[in-house]
N, C-alpha and C positions, 0 to 999 in steps of 0.2 A: 504495500498498499505505500504510495507518495504520499499520503497525509498523515499515516503513522510512523513511517519509515520502517516498518514491520510485517513480516511473512507469517502469517496474513494478518489479516487486518484486526485492530484490538479498539475498533471505533465501539463503545457501547452507550446506548441508554442513558440518559441518568432519570429515567422512570423507566414503572411499569406501564406501558400505554393501556394492558387491559385492565389492571387495575384501577385506575384512572376511570375509566370509560364505563364500569361497575359503579363507582361514585357519583359518576355524571348522571348515569342511569335512577340511582337512588334519588339525587336532587329533584332530579326532572320530573319523578313518580310524586317527592313529596309535597312540589310546589302545585303540581295538577289537584292534589286532593284538597291541597289550601283552597287552590282556587276555585274549586267545586263546593266549597263547604261556608261561603260568604257570610254567614250568622254568624260562626264561632267566631269570637275573640279574642279568647285564650284557647292557646291547644300545648297541648303536650307531644314534642317531637324527640324521638331518640338518632335522628338523622343529623341534626345540625352538629356542626362541628363543634361548639363548644360545649354541646350537650357531652359528646362523647370524649371528649378532654377533660371530664366530670365536673361541668358546669350544672348547672340547672336545665331539665328539662320543658320546665316551662316557659312559655313564650305569648307576647303577645303576636297577634296576627302580623301587623305593618315590623315588627321586628324581628320575625323569623323568615318571613319575604324576605328581608331586605340581606341576613344571614346566610341564606339559600342560593339566593343569587348573585352576590359577592362571593362565595366559594367557589360556583359553576364558572364565574367569569376567570377567576383565578387559574382554576384548572384548566379551559380553554386558551389562557394564556401560554402554563407553563408546558401544554400540549406541540403551541407554535412555536413555542423556545425550542423544542426537542426538537423538530423537524427542521427549521433553520439550521440549528445544529449541524445537523443530519446533513443538510443539503450543500452547508459548507464545505465538510469534512470530502462530500461526492467533489467538491469543485475543485478540493486543491488532490486529489485523487486519480482525474481525471487528466488522458492527457491527450481528448480531445480540439477541438481547436473552440469548441463552443460547449456548453450545458444549456437542459432545461432548468429555469425556477418555478417551482412552483407556491410554497409556502412561504413565501418573503412576501410575496405581495398580494395571494390569493387568485393568481391567475396563471397561467403557464406563460413563462416570457421565456426569450433565449438570452444567454449574455455568451458575451466572446471571451475564451479566458488568457 
């Protein structure tokens, strides 16, 4: 690998994408439940990150939505950063005159190397 200067390539993802996707699915399911029950002003949730870290499991509706949306955005940012890291590694490792980048801009772009 030209990027790692090793054989075979030693690039390793800094996150477990399958676990992150499962967590995002849990968060999405919890948000759907909250949105389907607008009459509930106080909810009990084990899904929220603060509850999993040992905090209270009782939340006001707005606070729980805010926390779940924040965590979902953070997980999405980490997944994008991981994808950009992989594309950068691949860019350094290529011998071609150009490469296709998708994650960086959100659409396919050809870049000259």
